N, C-alpha and C positions, 0 to 999 in steps of 0.2 A: 590660165596656164598653170598657176600654182596648184589649183584644185586637181587638175589632171595628174600632175606629178605626185600629189599626195595620194590620190586613188591608186596610181600605179605602184607606189611604195607599199601601201597596205596590201594590195593584191599579191605583190611579190613576197611579202612577209607570210601571207597565208599559204603560199606555195612551198614554204620551207618544209623539209622532210619531218622535222620534229613536230611542227604545228600540225601537219597532216596526220602524223602518228597519234598525237593526243586527240585530235578531232575524231579519228576513226575509232580509237579505243573508247571514247566517251559514247559515240553512237552505238557501238556494239554492246557496251554495258547497259545503256538505256534500253536497247532492244531486248536484251536478255531479261531484264527486270520486267518489262511489259509482257514478254512471252510467259515468264514464270507466274505473273499475276493472273493471266488468262488460264494457264494450266491448273493453278491452285484452285481457282473458282470452279472450273469445270469438273475436276477430279475429286475435290474434297468438299466443295461448297463453302469454303472459308476464304476470307480475304487474303491476298498475297502480300508480298513485302512492301510494295508501293503504298497500298491502302493502309496497312498497319503503321507505316512510318508517318504518313500524312496525319493520321488520327492522333499521333502522339504530340503533334504541335499544340493540341488543346486538351485532349483527354489524358487520363492518368497513364503513364508509360508502363509497359510490361518490363520484366527484367531484361536488361540489355546494356551495352557499353556506351551509353550516351555521354557520361562524363569522361570515359576513356577516349571516346572520339574527340571530345573537346580538348582533352590533354594533348592528343596528337596534333590537332589543329594549332594549338598554341605554341608549337615549336617554332613557328615562323614569326611570332610576336616578340616584342621586347618585354623585359620584366615588368615595366610599368603597365603595358598593355595587357599582360597576363593577369596581373592583379585586378585590373578593371574588368576584364572578361569574366574572371572567376566570381568577383563580387556581383556583377550583373546577373550571372547564372543563378547564384544562390538567392539573390533578391527576387528574381522572377519566380523561382520555385516556391519561395515563402508565400508570395502573392497567390499562386495557384493553389497551394495547400489551404490557405485561409478561405479562398473563394469556394473550393470544393466542400470544405467543412460547413460553410455557411449555407450552402444550397443543398447539402446532403447528397453530393454527387460522388462520394468516394466509392471505389469498387474494390472488392477483396483481392482480385488478381492484379491490380495496379500497384505501383510503387509511388511513394510520396514525391520523390525527387527525380528529375530527369528532363522535364520540359524546358527548364531554364538553359541547360546545356545545349539542347537542340536549337532554341531561339538564338543563343549566342553564335552558334555555328552559321545559321542562316543569316544573321545580322552581319557577320564578317563577310559573307558572300556578297551581300548588298553593298557593303563598304568597298569591297574590292572592285566592283563594277562601276560604282558611282564616284568614288573618291581617290582611287589609285590609278596609276598609269604605268606603262612599260613593265620593267622587271618586277617592280613592287606589286603590281596587280597580279602578274603571273604567279609570283611566289605565294601571295595570300590565297589565290584560288587553288593552288596546289595543296596548301594546308587544309583548306575547307574540303577539298575533294578527298583528301586522305581521311579526315575525320568522318565524313559521310560514308565513305567506302567501308570503314570499320563497322559503322552502325548498320548499313545496308547488308553487309556480309552476315551479320547475326540474323537479321530478318529473313534473308534468303535461305540461310541454313534451316531455320525453323520451318519455312514453307517446304523445303526439300524433304525434310524428315516426315512431315505429314503426308506428302505425296507418296513417299515410299510405302508408308503404312496402308494407304488407301488403294494403291495401284498394284501392290505385290501381295496377293492373299496367301501365297505359299512362300515358305522360307527354306533355305538350304542348310540349316544347322546340322543335320545328321552327316552331311558331307565333311564339314569342318571338324565336327566332333570326332569323326572316324580318322581323318587325316592327323588330328592332334595327337593320336597315339604315337606318331613318329617322334614327337617331342616329349613324351612321357606325361601327357595330360596336365600341362602346367597350371591351367586354371583350377583344376580340382585340388592340386597340391597347394597352390597359393591361397585358395579359399579356406582350407583347413588351417594353414599357418596363420592367416589373418584372424580367424576366429579364436585361435589359441592366444593371440596377443591381447585380447579383451578390448574394452572400449577405447583405450588410449591409442593403440595402433589404428583402429578403425576410424576414429575421429581425425587423426593426423592425415591419413591417406585420403579421407573424404574432403578435407580442406584443400589438399594439393590437387586432387582431381577436379574439384569444382572451380578453383581459382586459377586455372591454367591461363586464362586471358589476362589476369593481373600480372603473372610472370612475363607474359609476352609484352605487355605494355611497358614494364620496367626495362626490359632489354631494348625495346624499340626507342624509348625516350633517351636511353644512354647513347644509342647510335645516332639519334637526331639532335643531340644536345647542342651542336654547333651550327644548326641551320640558320638561326636568327642572326648570328654573327657573320657567317660566310655568305648569307643571302642565296643559298642554293641547297638542294637536297643531295645526299650522297647517291652515288650511282646505284647502290644496292643496299637494301635494308630488310629487316625481318618482316615488316608489315606486308610487303609485296608477296613474299613466299607464303605467308600465312593466308592471305586472301585467295591466292591461286589454289592452294591445297583445299581450302573450303569450297571453292568453286568446282573443282574437278572431282573431289572425293565422292560427293553424292551421286555422280553419274555412275560410279562403280557400284554404289548401293543398288541402283536400279538393275544392274546386270547380275549382281551376286547378293540377293537379299538375305540377310542373316540378322537374328535378334540377340544372340548371345547365350551363354550357358545358363545364367540365372533365370532367363525367361523360357528357354527351350527345355531345360532339364532341372529347373528349380522353382522356387515360389514366386518369382517375379519381384518387382519393387513398386511401391507407391500405388498399389491397386491396379497396375497394368499387367497384362499377361497373366501368369500364374498357373496353378495346377490344372485348371480346366482346359488350358491350351498347351501345356507342356507335354512333350513326348513321353517323359517319365520323370518322377521325382527322385533325381539322383545327385544333383550337385549340392554340396561339394564332397559328400562323404562316400558315395559309391561310384567307383570308376565305371565308365561306360564300356559295355561289351562290344566287341567288333561284330558288325552285322552289315547287311547290304543297305546302304543309305538311299534315301528317296526324299523328294520334297514333301513337306508337311504343311497343312494349313495353320494359320495363326490369325490373331485378332487384327482389327483395322485401326488400332491405336498405337501399338508399340512400333517405334521406328526400326527400320531394317538397316541399321547403321554400324555394322561390325566390320565388314570387309571393304577396304582395309581399315585398320584402327587409326582414325584421324587424330585421336588424342596422342597416340604414339608418334604419328607424323609431326604434329605440332610441337610436342616435347622434344623431338629430335632436332627440329629447326631452332628451337630456343637454345638447345645445347650448342649447336653449331655457331649461332650468332653471338653467344656469350663468350666464345673462346678468345676474342680479342679485347675483352674487357678487363677490369682490375681483378685481382684474386678473389674478392668477395663475390663478384658477379659470376666468375667462372665456377666457383664452388656452388653457387645457387643454381646455375644452369645444370650442372651435373646432378645435384640433388633432385631437381625437379624431374629430370629424365628418369632417374632410377625410381623415384617415388611414384611417378605416373605409370611406369611399367608394372610396378607392384600393385597399384590400385586397379588398373584395368583387368588384371588377372584375379586379384584377391576378391574383388566385388562381383566377379562373374560376368563382367560386361563384355569380355572378349576371350577368344581362344588364343592359344599360343601362336598359331599360324597367322592370325590377324596381325599380331605384332611384327612378325617377320615381314609381312607384306607392307605394313605401315612404314617401317624403316626404309625399305627399298623405294616405296612411293615418295617419301619425303626427300630422299637424296636425289632421286631423278628430277623432281620438280625444282629443287634448289640448284641442281646442276644446269637445268634449262634456263633458269632465271639469270644465273651468272654468265652463261654462255651468250645469252641474248644481250647482256650489258656490254660485254667485251667484244662482241662480234663473233658470229658463228665461224669457228675454224674447225680443223679436222679433229682435234682433241675433244672439243666440246660436243660435236656431233656424235663422235664415237662413244663418249660417256653417256649421253642421253639415250642413244640408241641401245646401248647395252643395258642400262637400267630399265628401259621400257621392255626390252626382251625378257629380262629376268622376271619383272613383275607379271607380264603376260604368262610366262611359263608357270609361275606360282599359281595363278588363278586356274589355269588349265589342269595342273596336277591336282589341286584341291577338288576340282569338280569331277574329273574323270579317272583319277588314280588314288582315291582315298583308301580303298581297301588294300591295295598293294602297299601303300605307305604304312598302313597300320600293321600289316603282317610282316613287314621287314623294317622295323624301326631303327635298327643299327645301321641300315643303309640310307633310308630316307631322311632320318633326323640329321645326321651329319651333312647330307647333301643340301638340305634346307639352310642350315647354318652356314655352310660354305658358300652357297649362292648369295646370301645376305652379306657375308664377310667380303666376298669379291666385289660387290657394289661399293661397300664402305672403303675398301682399299683403292678401288679405281677413283672414287671421288676424292679421297685424301691426296693421292698421288697427282691427279690432274690439277686440282685446285692449288696445290703447293707450287706446281710449275707455273701457274698463272700469276702467282704473287710477284710483284716487282722486286727485283734483286738490287740491293744497294751496291753501287759501284765502289770499289776500294779507293780510299783517299790516297793520292800519290803525294809522297813527301817531296818537297822542293829539294832539288839537288843543291848541295853546298857550293857556294860561290868561292872561287879562289881569292885569297886575301891579296889586296894590292901590294905590290912590292914597294 
């Protein structure tokens, strides 16, 4: 009889909405990774995210956030457990490095460290299943899942970028370059300004652009700093929005493939793209003349990852989530946003219209995540619907009205900025209304003195 009651209790627990939601989300994520693995192998001939991640259990890891993923996982551990986990990861990495050197298995594209972090994450998953029960098991599995999601997100992004290069032989850069006249060709202007600053400015912006994930991890760790003490995750944090942006953004790449000014109108970088594929050698010194845009062929290596600018979207979310931190974190979030915008334009990786779309995209995703957490009400639905509509209108105008935008810059430019500003205003106004308001403290009424 007791066994029947126990089985019924477990079955009832599995029927809870939150459990069903987590199980469904896990199944969808696994199915997506399997589908992407199949697509990557068929379209590019290269292994997908699952295979590359499994290989890194043994083989030298490629650049990726393995230790960053472990850092996120460790927010659920005590300080003693964190030191043990970090020491174990470093020790395992040292053993792997020594073994690879002994057998001559080092690879030029691999990094020395990273396997140990992955082993520790997987080890914590085993401990959660075999040694933990109840809420402790759930909390540790959530930490492991968060770390693995960050690592899998990077692998998924790499596969997506390769798929865009292999499956989209033509790019739409002439459309964006023409539409960019409405904003005054900001990439051409920023490119010349960056060259005028010399190596100092170039090196600084290069570090900011390349280490965007580090800034995100710093903000995320601040938001998750109390997880171990409170034994629960906050309802909303940066990592969730970061991962959703990285998941949905490449889908837009497939619809609107663009390589960027330095590839389509300049020398390219790191041996990819370049003059043999460029429409003309114009960036950043010669402004593009207005003409009739049309799709142009490009190589099968350079990712079509400009529309929207996900670096701008991620930097925007870092700025948003740093607003509730201490003054130093708020200043760092603002600096990272401004420096990222300067880098994306100055290095010729994006057009100005990409950045406008990236801000709208980020705010719409952030609004959807927050609306989902608090329950979909009229204000949340209205904000997300408005952001989606503005983003779709931007894509349609870039594709079908670029010449009209270029010929009437004093009309189209302010309209683009006004559309972006309206989404920013709507987001700020709506989310401020969502914030809990502190009730005023009522002072106790004075009691009459006894006679």
